[in-house]
N, C-alpha and C positions, 0 to 999 in steps of 0.2 A: 527209217533205220540207216545208220551210217554204213559205208561200204565195208568197213571192218566187221561190223555186226553181221552183214549178209555172208561174208566169207566164213565167219565163225560158225554161223548156223549151218552153212553148207558142209563144213568139215565135221561138225557134230552129227549131222544127218547121215553122212556117209559112214562115219565110224559106227553109228548105231545100226544102220540097215544094210551096209555092205557097199563096197566100191563098184560092184557090178551094176548098180542102179544109177548110171551116169546120165541117162536120158531123163533129166529133171528140169524143173521150170522155176523161173522167178515169178512169185505169186504175191499179189497184194489183196488184202481184205479190207473193204470199206464198210464201216460199221462193226469193226472188230470187237468193240466193247458191249454190243447189244446182245440180247438173248440168242438170236440166230447166229450172229458172228461167233459167239462163244461156243455154240454147238458145232459150228463148222470146224473150228480149230480142234475140238475134241475128236470129231469124226475123221478129220484129215490125218490125225495121229493114229487113230485106230486102224484106218485102212491103208496106212503107209503111203499116202499120196506123195508122188515124186516131187518134192519141193527142194529146189536148189537154194533160193533166197526168198525170204519172207518179209514183207512190209505190212505192218498193221496200221490202218488209217481210221480216223474217227473225227468228230468235231473238235473244235479248239478246247472244249471243256475236258476232254480226256487226254490231251497232249501231256506226255511225260509219264503217264501211267504205264506200269510194266505188267505184261501178261505172260503167264507161264504156259508154254506149249511143249508137252513132253518134259524133257530135261532142260529146256532152254527158256531163258527170259528175254522177251523182246519188248522194246519201248514203243509206245504208240505215238504216231505222228499225226499232224493235222492233214486231212484230205483236201488237196487243192488240185487245180488242173495241171500242176507241174509235178504231181506225185508219181507219174507212171512211166517215166523214162527207164528203159531197160527191163520193164515188166512184160512177161509173156501172157499172164492170165490174171484177171481181176474178178474177184467175187464181191458183188455189191449187195449189201443188206442194209439199206438206208431208206430215206424218204424218196418219194417221187421227185421232189425238187432237186435233191442231191444227185440222183441218177440222171436226170435231164441235164444238169449242169456239167457233171464230171465224165459221164460215159463218152460223149463225143471227143473229149480231150484224150481219154485213155485209148480209144480206137485210133485216133490220129497218131498217138505215140507208138502204135504197133501192137497193142494188147488186144486179146480176146476177152470180152466182158460177159459174165453170167450174172444177170440182174434179177433180184428177188422182189423188186418193187413193181407196181402196176405201170410204170412209165412207158414201157415199150411193148407190153404184151399184145396189144391189138394192132400194132404197127405192121403194115404190109412189108414183107421182106425180112421181118424179125421172127425167127422160129420161136414158138412157145412149146416147150418140150417136157414130156414125161418119158424118160428113156425106154421104159417097158412098152410104150405105146407108139411113139412117133420119132424115134431116134434118127430115122432117115431124113427128117426135115433139117437136121443139123448141117447137111451138105450145102444148104442154101444160105448159111449165115454170112453176114458181112461185118463180123466183128462183135455182134451183139446176139446173145441168146437170152430169152426170158424164161423165168420159172413161173409156173402158174400159181394162182392163189392157193393157200394151203388146203381148203376143202375140195378144190377142183382136182388136185392131183390124185388122191385115193379114189375119187369117184371115177375118173377116166381109167385109172389103172385096173379097177375091178370090172368095169363094164366092157372095156375094149376087147378082151379075148372072146367074150360071148358075142359081141357085135360083129366080129369077123365071120362068125358062122351063122348068126341069126340076127339080121340087122335091127337096130333099135328104131322104134317109132316115136317113143315118148318117154321122158324122165320127169318124175316129180321127186324132189329131194328136200328134206328138212334137216338142217345142220344144227348141232349143239356144240358151240365153239368155246374153247377154253380161253381164259384171260391172257395167257402167254401170247396168244395171237395178236394182242394189242401192244404188248411190250412189258418191260420191267416195271414201269410205273403202275400198270394195271395189276400185276402180280402183288406188288406192295399194297395196293388199295384193297384187294380182296383180303389179304392178311390183316390189315389194320381194321377194316370194317367188321370182320369176323370177331376180332378182339373187342371192338366197341359194342357190338350186339350182345356178345356173351357177358359183358360187364354191365348190361342193362342200359347202355347209352344209345343215343341216336347215331346211325352211321353217317359219316360225312363223305359225300361223293365229289370227286374232282375229275377223274378220268372218264367215267361214264355218266350219262344223264340221270341215272337213278342208282340206288343201292344195288350192288351185285351180290353181296354176301347173302346167302339164304334166299336168293331170288333168281329170276330168269328175265332176260331182256330180249324181246322179239325185235331187236334192232342191232344190226352189225353194220357200221358205217352210216352214212347219211341217207335220208330218204330222197327219192327222185320224184318227179312229177307223176310217174306211172303208179306210185304207191309202193313199188319195190325199193329196196335199198341198193346202194351201189355195190355192196358185197354180193347180193343176189344176182345182179346183172353180170358181175364178174364171172360167177359160176356158169351162167347161161352162155355168155359169149365165148369164154375161154374153152368150155367143153366142146362147143361147135368147132372152134378153130383146131383144137388138138386132134379130134377124131375126124376132121375134114368132112363135117356134115353141117353146112351153114344154115340149113332149114330145119334142123332137128327141133322138135317141140320139147321145151324144157321149162319147168317152173321150179322156183326155189324159195324157201323161207329160212332165214338165218337167225339163230337164237344164241345169245351170249349166256353162258352158264357159269356157276361158281366152281369151276374146275381149273386147276393150275395148268396142266399139260394134257393134251389129247383132244382132238376134234372127233365127234361122233356124227353119224349121218343115218337117217332113216330114208331108204331109197325105194321108190316104186318105179319099176322099169317095164315098159311095154315093148314087145318084140314083134317082128313081122310074122313069125310062125310060132306055133305052139311050142312051149318049153316047160319042162318039169323042174321042180326044185332039185331033184337028184341030178339031172343033166347040167343044170346051172352050176351046182356045187362041184361036179366033176371037172367042168371046164375051168372054173376059178381055182380049184386046188392045183392044177397043173401050171398055172400062170406064175411067172417069176415075181417074187416079192410079196406074195399073198399067203397068209395063213388062215385056214378056215377053222373056226371054233364054233361048232354048231351041234350041240347035243342037249335038246331041251329037257330030256329026262333027268339030267343031272345038273340043270341050270347052267350049262356051259355056253357062254357067249362072250364076246369081247367087251371090255370096259376100259375107260380112260386110265384108271388106276393101274390095271395090269399091262396096258400097252405102252405106257410112258417109258421112254428109254429104249424102245425096240425099233428096229428098222422096217419091219414088214407092215403092210396094211392088213388088219384083221377083220374077217367077215363072219357073220353069224345070223341067226334068226331067218334063215332062207326058207321062204314059203311061197305058195301060190298067192298072187294078189287077188283077193276075193272080189274086188271091184271090177276086175277085167276078165278073169277066168284063165283059160289055158295059155294065153299069150302074155300073161303078166307075172312078174316075180317081185316080191317084196323082200328086202333084206336090210341088215344093219351092218355098218362098218365103223371101225375106229382106227385112227392112226395118230402117231406122235407128230403134232403140227410143227415142232421145231426140227424134227429129223426128216422124215419123208416129205412132210409138207413144205420144207424149206432147205435146210442145210444139206441133208443127205442127197436130195434130188439135185442140188447144185453140183455136188462132188461127182455124182453119177453122170451128169451131163459132161463134166470136164473129162472124166475117164473115157466116155464115148468119143469125145473130140480127139483125145490122144490116140485111142485105138484106131480111129479112122483117118489119122494124119491130117486133121483139120485145124490144128494150131500151128 
């Protein structure tokens, strides 16, 4: 964005939200044209994030495209190592390779970076943050903060308040992940395959190894030598890091499902002491950012369709785990993977950094 455009955005922002909000920041968004980048811009406007100047960055294929944010139109620029001069805060929603290449340049330019890729999540000294869980870790940041993988965030968010009063011993989680977690091309593929099948034709697969329409794929990301996928190991390692339990026993199976938005998880958690479904539900209801929908008598439980577009993580089907007994709880959770799983979590991290004077 040219300097005049930044100034114009600043004036429009102040006119819209008031001159009293002078503590604002020059912000860049890398991956602004992607699904998460678009969601980020929408949420930033909804939450009135204090933006003074805005630079939208993407690959060369998107250069010149104009995006509308609120009442303003901003032109997309190519993301390069020289894109971050004068920027206070950068939100990255791009590939691991892009984050590895550009984040060091952004930090060197003086920006604080919040990264949605796997590039830095397990790096020592880089906080991996769910604000409702481990916001205190932000004080250790050295210019980079990582966002967890989209199924990891609601899992930690839900289990953390219970873990604080009754320590976790073991987690088994099976995820049912929507195609938007893969990106816009996967969303288009689901639409096109659905049309092909309904027309009586064979579905053509390009993004996934098999047809996703009317199907389930027990593979998210590539398989490792252990038989687990990389996605499953992300959940295992990231959960341990976020809740500061490096030896916690965790197993995961990740499944891609023909849903556009919303990741669902079937969770079986074992605790150190006896716990009832009622006490588990009471603790979770009081936790920030969680809504409990759990009334089997009227078929009330969260679904991706009903949760899409919402900020909270939704929890239901809370019951005693019959395989463990008094120390085990089984439950179901759903969250919007583009919001709490990615863009919203990033903005909440930025808000915490601002509130703690860490930018």
